[in-house]
C-alpha positions in Angstrom: -12.7 -10.7 -70.8 -10.2 -11.5 -73.6 -13.0 -10.9 -76.1 -13.7 -7.5 -74.6 -10.0 -6.7 -74.7 -9.8 -7.7 -78.4 -12.9 -5.7 -79.4 -11.8 -2.4 -77.8 -8.5 -2.4 -76.0 -8.8 1.2 -74.7 -12.3 0.6 -73.4 -11.1 -2.6 -71.7 -8.2 -0.7 -70.0 -10.6 2.0 -68.8 -13.6 -0.2 -67.8 -12.0 -3.4 -66.6 -8.5 -2.5 -65.5 -9.5 1.0 -64.1 -6.7 2.7 -66.0 -7.0 6.4 -66.6 -7.0 7.4 -70.3 -5.7 10.4 -72.1 -8.3 13.1 -72.6 -7.6 12.7 -76.4 -9.4 9.3 -76.3 -12.9 10.8 -76.6 -16.4 9.5 -76.5 -16.9 9.8 -80.2 -14.2 9.0 -82.8 -12.9 12.1 -84.6 -13.9 10.6 -88.0 -17.6 10.3 -87.0 -17.6 13.9 -85.7 -16.1 15.1 -88.9 -18.7 13.4 -91.0 -21.5 15.2 -89.0 -20.1 18.7 -89.6 -21.9 21.1 -91.9 -19.1 23.2 -93.5 -19.6 26.9 -93.6 -22.4 27.0 -91.1 -22.1 30.2 -89.1 -25.4 30.3 -87.2 -28.8 28.6 -87.0 -31.8 30.9 -86.5 -34.3 30.3 -83.7 -37.3 28.3 -84.8 -40.6 27.6 -82.9 -41.4 24.0 -82.2 -37.9 22.8 -81.4 -36.7 21.7 -78.0 -33.4 23.5 -77.3 -30.6 22.3 -74.9 -27.4 24.2 -74.0 -24.2 22.3 -73.2 -21.0 23.5 -71.6 -17.5 22.0 -71.3 -15.8 24.1 -68.6 -12.3 22.7 -69.4 -9.2 22.2 -67.4 -6.7 24.9 -66.4 -5.1 25.4 -69.8 -7.9 24.1 -72.1 -10.5 26.2 -73.9 -14.0 26.6 -72.3 -16.6 25.5 -74.9 -20.4 26.1 -75.3 -23.0 24.9 -77.8 -26.7 24.8 -78.3 -28.5 21.8 -79.7 -32.1 21.2 -80.9 -34.2 18.4 -82.3 -35.3 18.1 -85.9 -38.5 16.5 -87.3 -37.0 13.0 -86.9 -36.0 13.8 -83.3 -32.3 13.5 -84.2 -30.1 16.1 -82.6 -28.8 19.2 -84.5 -25.9 21.2 -83.0 -25.4 24.9 -83.7 -21.9 26.2 -84.2 -20.1 26.4 -80.8 -18.0 29.0 -79.2 -14.9 28.6 -77.2 -12.7 30.7 -75.0 -9.1 29.9 -74.0 -7.5 31.3 -70.9 -4.8 33.9 -71.3 -1.3 32.5 -70.9 0.5 33.5 -67.7 4.0 34.9 -68.1 
């Protein structure tokens, strides 16, 4: 268990100690996500022969609701189209 704690302290807290984590500690590190972004991409056109999947993140009460569409490429890796998000109006 000490080795698991040294390797990834946040995962150890979450998985072994059953401690809740901040939502900021995400599944993928921000640096890895940033490296996968294609700057300036506005839209991907539909293309026959791809398998498409839609994904939603319905969010919490004050967070934005997000949606994206992904598809496979020739190497069967996943390509994500630009997503959209909607934030709730602030109550006064």
